NUTORKE-272149 format. One record per atom (N, C-alpha, C): x, y, z. Coordinates in steps of 0.05 Angstrom, whole numbers, plus 5000, padded with zeros to 4 digits. Example, Ala and Ser with C-alpha at 12.3 -4.5 7.8 and 13.67 -1.06 7.14 Angstrom:
<nodes>
526448865156;524649105156;526449345156;525749555142;527349795143;525850015157;
</nodes>
This chain:
<nodes>
489355604594;490655684619;489455534643;491155434660;490355284684;490355464708;488055484721;487855654745;489055514769;490455664785;491755564809;489555474828;489955244840;487955124858;488955124887;487055124905;487655064933;487154764937;489354624942;489254334943;489754224971;488154044980;488653905005;489653625000;491853555011;492953285010;492453165038;490952945039;490352815064;492252585068;494052605087;495952405093;498752485086;500652445104;503452535100;505352295099;504352065088;506051835084;507351845056;508151615047;509451595021;507751724999;505251664998;503451764977;502852064980;502452155004;501852435009;504152615000;506552525005;508852684997;509052694966;508452474953;508552464924;506352654913;503952654924;501852834915;502553124920;503553184943;504253464949;506353564930;508253404924;510353484905;509253534877;507553354868;506453374841;504753624838;503053684857;501253914855;502854174859;504654174878;506254424883;508054484859;509054274847;510854314824;509354444800;506754414799;505154534778;504054804786;504854904809;504055174817;501655194834;500654974845;498254984862;499055034891;497155154906;497555184935;496654934949;498454824965;497954554977;498054575007;496054445020;496054405049;496054105053;497854005071;497953725077;496953685106;494853525109;493753475136;494453195143;495453155167;496352905177;495452865206;494052645211;492852615238;494952545259;497252445251;499352375270;501152625275;503052575293;504852795300;507452795283;507552615263;509952595247;509152495219;510852535200;510352435173;511352145171;510752025149;511751755144;509751535141;507251585151;505251375150;506151125165;506150895151;507050645164;509850655173;511450845163;514250865170;514751055194;512551175204;512851345228;513851165250;515951255264;517151085285;515250975306;513251135313;511251045333;509550815323;509450775297;507750565286;509350325276;511950335278;513650135265;514649935286;514549675279;515449475297;518549445294;519849335314;522849315313;523749155289;525849235276;527149095254;525449105228;523349265227;521749275203;523549385180;523149265157;524649355133;522949325109;523749445087;522149445063;522049155051;519849105037;519748855022;521148884995;521149124985;522349184959;525249284962;526949234943;529649344944;529549644942;531649784952;531550074954;531350214928;532250084906;532050224880;529250204869;527550054881;524750034873;522950174893;524050244917;522450374938;523450664940;523050824919;524051094919;522451264900;522751524903;521451714884;523151744859;521851834838;523251864813;525352084814;525052274832;526952494833;528952484857;528952254871;530852234893;531451944899;533851864896;534751584903;535251574933;535051334944;535851294972;538951304973;540051374996;542951404999;544451144992;546751174981;548350934974;549150774998;549150905021;549950775046;547750585057;545350615046;543150445055;543550155045;542649965060;542849685050;540749645028;540849415015;538949354993;536049365002;535549285027;532849295038;533049465063;532449725061;532849905084;531049845108;532049905131;530449875156;528550115159;526650075177;524550285181;525750555187;527550595206;528650865212;529950985187;531150825170;532450935146;530351035126;528150885123;526050975105;524851235116;524451245142;523251495153;525151725149;527751685152;529651895148;529651985119;529351805101;529251865072;526752035066;524451955077;522052105073;522152385085;523352405109;523652665122;525452845106;527652735095;529452895079;528052985053;526452805041;524952875017;523053105022;521653095045;519753305052;521253575056;523453565070;525053815075;525953925048;526953755031;528053845006;526053974988;523553904991;521454024975;519854244990;520754305014;519454515029;516654445039;516254195044;513554115054;513054195082;515154265097;514654335125;512754575128;512854755109;511054985111;508154915102;507854685090;505154605081;503854415101;505454305120;504654085137;502954175161;500854035166;499254085190;498953815205;500653775225;500653525240;498353535261;497753305272;495653275292;493053395283;492453365257;490053465245;488653245230;486253175239;484752955226;482353065211;481552915190;479152995175;476752845187;474953005198;472552885211;470552815189;470252985169;468352945148;468953125125;467753075102;467953245079;465453235062;464853455049;462453465032;462953665010;461253654990;461453844968;461054134979;462354324966;462254594976;459354704975;458654834996;455854944998;455455184981;457655324973;457355564957;456955514928;456855254921;456355184893;458755174875;461055254886;463455244870;464554964869;466154894849;467354624848;469254584872;469254344883;471054284905;469654174929;471054174951;470054034976;470554215000;468754185020;469154305046;469954085065;472254125078;473253925097;472854025126;471953845143;471753905172;474253785185;475953965195;478553885206;478553915236;479653715249;479653715279;482553725289;483053895307;485653915321;485053935351;487153955367;486753985396;485454245403;485554445385;484354705390;481454725382;480454515369;477654515361;477254425333;475054505321;474354415295;473954655276;474854625252;474554845232;473654725206;472554895188;471854805162;473454975141;474354835121;475854975100;474954875073;474955055054;474254995026;476754945010;476654734993;478854674975;477754624947;479354704927;478554654899;478954364891;480854234904;481353954897;482453814922;481753564925;482753404948;484053144938;486453094948;487752844942;487852674967;486452444967;486452264990;488752074987;490552085007;493051935006;493451775031;491251675042;491351525067;492151235062;492051135038;493050875031;491450645043;492750415043;491450165053;492250085081;493950245093;494950175120;494450415138;491950475142;491150715156;490050655184;487850505185;486450445210;486650145216;487950075238;488349795245;485749635248;485849385238;483549205242;483449145272;481049085281;480649015309;479448735311;479748615334;478748345339;477948335369;475448275373;474448245401;474147945407;475247855429;475147575436;473547535462;471847335463;470547265488;472747195509;472447315532;474347255554;476747435554;476947625535;479447795534;479647975558;477348055570;477448235593;478848095617;478147845621;479547685642;482447645636;483047585610;485847555601;487447795608;486348035603;487848285608;487948335638;485848265653;485848305682;487948145696;488647915684;490747745695;493547825686;493748055672;496348145664;496948095635;495147965620;495547925592;495348175576;496548175552;496448415535;495748335507;493848475495;493148435467;493548695452;495148685431;495748935416;495948875386;495349075370;495649065341;498649075335;499348955312;502248955305;503449225302;501749435296;502849705294;503649815321;502649695342;503349785369;505749625381;506649425366;509049275375;511549425366;512149635381;514349815373;516649815392;516749615410;518949595429;519449295435;521949215429;522648935433;522348835461;522349015481;522048935509;519348815514;517448865496;514748755500;514848455501;516748335486;516848045484;518747915504;520648065514;522747945530;521647795555;522347535557;521547375580;518647295580;517147355559;514247295558;513547085537;511146975541;510046795521;508446955501;509346955476;508247125455;506746955435;504347035428;502846905407;502147115386;502847055361;502347245339;500247125321;498147285315;496047195298;496347325270;496647165249;496847275222;498947125206;498747165179;500547035161;502147225144;501847485149;503247685133;506247695140;507647865125;510547895132;510848025160;509048205167;509248335193;508948125215;507247925210;506847705230;509447545233;510647465211;513147305213;515447475223;515547735216;517647915226;517447925256;515047965267;514647995296;515247735310;514547505298;515147255311;518147215313;519547275292;522547245293;523747445312;522747685312;523747885331;523247805360;520947685365;520347595393;522347385402;522947205384;525046995391;527647135397;528547315379;531047445382;531147635405;528847725415;528647905438;528447765464;528447505464;528547355489;525847265499;523847235482;521247135491;521646845501;520146775521;520446495532;519146295513;516946375499;515646205480;514546375458;514546275433;513446425411;511746235394;509246325389;507446165372;506246345351;506046245327;504746395305;502246235296;500046375294;497546245286;496646355260;496246185240;495546275213;493446095201;492046195181;489846035169;490945815150;492445895131;493545705111;496345795103;498045605095;500745675086;500445835060;502246025056;502346185031;505146175020;505346224994;508046234982;509446494991;511846465001;513446695009;515946694992;516746934985;519046964967;521547054982;523646904982;526146994996;527347224981;528947384995;530247604983;532047514959;533247284963;534947174941;533846894935;532746864911;531646604903;533946414896;533846184908;536045994904;538546084919;538246284936;540546384951;542446564934;541746604908;543546744890;542246984876;539846954867;538647144849;536647324864;537147584864;535347784876;532647744863;530547714880;527947654870;526847864851;527848114853;526848324835;527548254805;529548094801;530248024773;528647784762;526847684779;525047474770;522147564770;521247694792;518447764795;517748044786;519748214782;519248494776;519848574747;519848384729;520648434701;518348394682;518448524659;516348504639;516048224629;518248074627;518047804617;516247634634;516547664661;514747514679;511947614678;511647874676;508947994674;507447894650;508947854628;507647764603;506447484605;507147334626;506047064629;503147074639;502247304649;499547334659;497747464638;495647334629;493747464611;492647714624;492647934610;491548184622;488648234614;487848474619;485048554614;484748664586;482448614575;481748734549;483448634526;484548394528;486248294506;484548164484;485548164460;484048064437;484547764432;483347654411;483647374405;486447284400;488047444386;490847364380;492447344405;492147534424;493547524449;492747284465;490147224465;489246984480;490446734468;490646724441;491746494428;494746464436;496146694436;499046684444;499346574472;497646664490;497846564518;497146264519;495246174503;494545894503;496845724492;498245814471;500545674460;502845654480;503245874495;505445894514;504845764541;502345674545;501445574571;503245354582;504045154567;505744944578;508445044588;509645224574;512145344583;511745504608;509545664609;509045824632;508545644656;506945424652;506445234674;509045124684;510845044666;513444934675;515145134690;514945384682;516345604697;515445614726;512845614730;511845644757;512345394774;512145154762;512644914777;515644904785;517345004768;520145014774;520745194798;519445434797;519745614820;518745504846;516445364844;515345244868;517245034880;518344864862;520244664872;522744784885;523645004873;525945144884;525345254912;522945384915;522245494940;521745284961;520645054954;520244834973;522844744984;524844714966;527444614975;528944824991;528945074981;530545284994;529445345022;526845365025;525545445050;524845205068;525244965057;524644715072;521644725082;519944775062;517144805069;515844545079;516644315067;515544065076;516244005105;518744055112;519644015140;518044185160;517344425151;515744605168;512744555166;511944365149;509144315144;507744575135;509044715116;508044965106;508044975076;507444755063;507244755034;504444855026;504245075011;501645185004;500044994985;497445004986;495744854968;495445004942;495445264942;494845424919;497345434900;496845434874;499045474856;500145754859;502745784856;503946044862;502946254843;502446194818;501646394799;498746484804;497146324818;494346404823;494146604845;496346644860;496246834882;498247064880;499347104856;501247324853;499747584853;499947734874;498647994877;500048144899;498848354909;500148514930;500348384957;498948154960;499048014986;501247804988;502847774966;505047584967;507247694986;507747555008;509747655027;512647565021;514447725030;517247645029;517847465053;519447255049;520147075071;522047215090;521147245115;522847365136;525247195141;527647305139;530047145145;529847005172;530446755173;530546585197;527746485206;525646575192;523046485201;522746185197;523246075174;522845795169;524845625186;527345705188;529145545206;528145545235;526945765244;525945765272;523545585275;521845575254;519545385255;520545105254;522545055237;523644775234;524844675260;526244845275;527544755299;525944795324;523444895321;521644915344;521745175360;523545355352;523645615367;521045775362;519845735339;517145845334;515245605329;513145595345;511145395341;508945495323;508345355301;506445445281;503845285284;501545415286;498945295288;497145395267;495745225253;493745315233;491145355247;489945575242;487345645254;487145945259;485546015278;485346295286;484546305315;484546545327;483746575355;480746525357;479946385378;477046345383;476146485408;477746455430;476946585455;479346575474;479046725496;481046715517;479846575542;481446415555;480646295580;482946325600;482646525618;484846575637;487246675621;489546535625;492046605611;492346455585;490246315577;490346145553;488746265531;489846235506;488346305482;487546045469;484946015464;483945775451;483545825422;484545645405;484445685376;481845555365;481245625340;478845525327;478945215324;481345105324;481544805321;481744665348;481344825370;481444705397;484144715410;486244785395;488944805407;488945025428;490544995449;490645185471;493545265475;493945535477;496645645480;496645835503;498445795523;498745985544;500246225533;499246465541;500346705529;500446935550;502447095547;502647345562;501947585544;502847555518;502447765498;501247645473;499147765463;497947685437;498247915418;499547865396;499948075376;498148015352;496448205345;494548175323;495748295298;497048125281;498148215256;496048155234;493748285237;491448225220;490748445201;492648625196;492348825176;490749075184;489749205164;488449465168;485749475153;483949645163;481349685150;481749845125;480649755103;480749885078;478350065075;478750325072;476450495070;477250785073;475250955070;475551245073;473351335092;473851305118;471751345138;470651625139;472151825131;471252105133;469652185108;469352005089;467652055065;464851965072;462852145070;460152065077;459151825060;457251685071;456351435059;455251485030;453951715026;452851764999;455051774978;457451844986;459651854967;461151584966;461351454990;462651194990;461150994973;458551014972;456950834956;457550854926;458451094918;459351134890;462151034885;463651014907;466450934905;466950634907;465350504924;465850224930;463250064925;463549844910;461249664905;460649494930;458249374932;457549214955;459548984961;460948884940;462848664945;465648774953;465849034957;468349154966;470249244944;469449204919;471149294897;470949594892;473249724889;473250014885;472750074856;471150284851;470550384825;472350624818;474750574811;476750784806;478050744778;477950954763;479350954737;482350974741;483750784730;486750774734;487450744763;485450664780;485850644809;486450914822;485551134809;486351404818;483851584820;482051574802;479851774801;477151644795;475051774805;472351674801;470751884784;469351794764;467751974748;465352094764;464751964786;462452044803;463252214827;465852264830;466852434852;468752634841;467752854829;469453054817;471153204837;473353314827;475253474844;476353304867;476553044862;477552864883;479152644870;481452574882;483052354871;484452204893;485651974886;486851794905;489651734896;491551764914;494351704908;495351494928;496551284917;497451064934;495450844937;493150874924;491250654924;491850454902;493750524885;494650334864;497050184875;496550014895;498649874910;500149684892;502649624900;504249434884;506649354900;508549214887;511049144900;512949384901;512549574883;514249824883;512350054890;511650074915;509550254924;510250544919;512650634924;513350914922;513251004893;514350834875;514250904846;511350914836;509650734846;506850734838;505450994847;505951074872;504851324883;505851564867;508351564861;509551784846;508251814818;507951584804;506651584778;503751674780;502351574800;499551654804;499251944809;501052064825;500952344832;501352514807;503252444790;503652594765;501152574747;499952344746;497552314730;495252484741;494952474768;492652604781;492752904777;495053034780;495053324777;494253404749;495153254729;494353314701;491453264697;490453054709;487552994707;485953224720;486753314743;485453534757;485453794741;487653834726;487954084710;486954054682;485953814675;485053774647;487253774627;489653684636;492053694619;493153424612;491553214616;492352954606;492152964575;493952834562;493752824533;491352654525;490852444541;488552274537;486552324560;485552564561;483652644583;481052484579;480352304597;478052134593;475352284597;473352204582;470652294588;469552134611;467352224623;466152064645;465251794635;464251774610;463351524599;465651334594;467851444584;470251274580;471351164607;471251324628;472051234654;470251004664;467651044660;465750844670;466150574654;466450604628;466850364612;469350214620;471550354625;474050224633;473750104661;472350244679;471950134706;470449864704;468449854687;466949604684;468649384673;470349444654;472249244643;474049144664;475049314681;476949234702;475549074724;473049144730;471548994750;470948714741;470248684715;469848424704;472348254705;474648374699;477148234699;477748134727;477348304747;477948214775;476048014785;473548034778;471547854788;471447584774;472047584748;471547344732;474147234721;475847394708;478147284695;480547234713;480947414733;483147364751;482347464779;481047294794;480047364821;482347454840;484747364835;487047444852;487447744850;486547874828;486848154825;484848314841;483048174854;480948314870;481748354899;484148274907;484948314935;485148614941;484748684966;484848964975;482949134959;480549034953;478649184939;479349234910;481149074899;482049114871;484149324869;485049424891;487049644891;489849534890;490449374870;493149254868;493849224839;496049334831;496849304802;498649064797;499648944818;501348714814;499748484804;500748324785;503548334774;503748514748;501848694745;501748854720;502949124723;505249144736;506549414741;506949554715;508249424696;509149564672;506749654655;504749484653;502349564638;501049804651;500849804677;499750034691;501350284686;504050274688;505650504682;505450594653;505250394635;504950464606;502450624602;500250544614;497750684611;497850964622;499150994646;499351264658;501051444640;503251344630;505051504614;503651584588;502151404576;500651464551;498551684557;497151654579;495151854586;496452134590;498752134604;500152384610;501152514585;501852354565;502952464541;505952464540;507152274554;510052254554;511052194526;512952344516;514052294489;515952064488;517052004511;518851774513;517751584535;517451324528;516351124547;518150884549;519950844531;521850614532;524550714521;526650624534;529350694523;530450464507;530450224518;531549994505;529549764510;527549744493;525349544498;526249264503;528249164488;529248894493;530448854520;532349044527;533649024553;531649054576;529749244572;527849294594;525949064598;525748884579;524048644583;524948474606;527548484611;528748314631;529948474655;528948714658;529948884680;527548984697;527949024723;525749134739;525449434733;523249554742;522849844736;525150014746;525850204730;528150384736;526950664742;527150754767;525951004775;527251244760;529851224755;531151444740;530051464712;529651224699;528551224672;525751344672;524151284692;521451384693;521451694698;523451784712;523752074716;524052204688;525652084671;525952184644;523452164627;521951954630;519451924615;517452144624;517252184650;515452394659;516252664650;518852714649;519852974640;519353024611;518852814596;518352844567;515552924560;513852944580;511053024576;510853324573;508853434560;508553724557;508553864584;509854084585;510054234611;507954454612;507154524636;505354744640;505554834669;504455064676;504255164703;501555284708;500555244732;498055374739;498655674744;496655844737;496956124740;495056234761;496056394780;494256504800;492356704787;489856714798;488056924790;487157074815;485557274812;484757434835;483457274856;481857074848;480456904868;482456724883;484256604868;486056414881;488156554897;488656814892;490556954909;489557004937;486956994940;485757034966;485856774981;487456775002;487756525018;485056445030;484556185029;482056085041;482356095071;480456225084;480656265113;478956055127;480155915147;478655715163;476355855177;474055725179;471755825194;471555665219;471955795242;471955665267;469055595275;468655355285;466155275297;466655185325;464555105338;464855035366;466954825371;468654875390;470754675397;469554435409;470654205402;469653955413;471853815428;471053655448;473053515464;473353235454;
</nodes>
């Protein structure tokens, strides 16, 4: 029998909603705490830049139990994704679980000796402490914006200049009639540069370190990229972790064909995107960098670079001098607005250092089994830290795995030693065999989506894991199919007991300003 738990889900973005649904569906009492005033995470309107849209097609950016509306385009815009998430939350009754404008100041093991954690929660009314039997951290990798301090920026701002993170570029009027400089090479950087041109900026410059391979929505102008990069056949070209001698031999035999496949794709991308004309041909082989940092090519970005509407400079910001931003290579650009598309800090700032040291190695690699749980942090799990090209499906799968792990209902429930052994295997793989897998602290399953899903389904005990193995080899993940696979696992429900029926009461402490 599984005892009903008091569960706290931290974060009301894509991953938080998946976790809340998974735990509530098994009969647990769930509270969702969200520091913002709205749900959605990166899709919250206040954090979204104009014209933002998904990198993944809508059939891959969805939960297993709810498709996006047929009326949505193949790559939905930010407001559409937010509406989808809001509708999903309403449909599952999350509104009664949600606590907006509530941040986690700190957390620690329960002082009463019972399993679980005590969270210190801050709101405008003050600070309270609450005990929970289990905590799911769903803050993801896009939580706290990276910062950059530049010599001379105070004078730059005093003269009317503006420096802002890309998450604060939420109004196209910011660019209109102004000289805009964007720092970064991510899709958000190229999106904002294109938007600035289309919004009437007088000049637009993008500053980036090195060219990277970008994938157009349609490769060759004809084939949806999901049918090339999101399939098992492509995934099988990458040697995975823990493989034996025969598998290594098979990869060695196939290496010439795999090499030819990637060189062909590179040639196609160079021609289609006119990379040589833009002086943006990457030095790195495309297969060496296939991970969660591979960006989609923003429509019109390369044509705008080619015709000069966007000026591209290799380097980074060094300092400000008056209205000028000086680059690391000595180039000088007059600017009214500087947009820092430099990503987000990866971490769990509310977790005390003594616990963070067990979670993250000195080189930044996370010690998480299946990228979800730590053997050294009981009654705690992470959803959405298994990042990929199909983020929502990954979060959904992780949430289903986590609730069963928390309840001891995985068919392959790991021991602490099994978790540690697997973590060491994965760390060796990321550090030695495939360094590209170490991006974002190793919290990326791409390009191994299917293997990751296969492992989770096997752990869960799904009786069905493939419908048509041959056909699925050449198809991207199917969320409806995975809904069926998850439904084939043994069912159970948590049962309330006298202790869990007693609602946990917040303990008020001194209000803080």
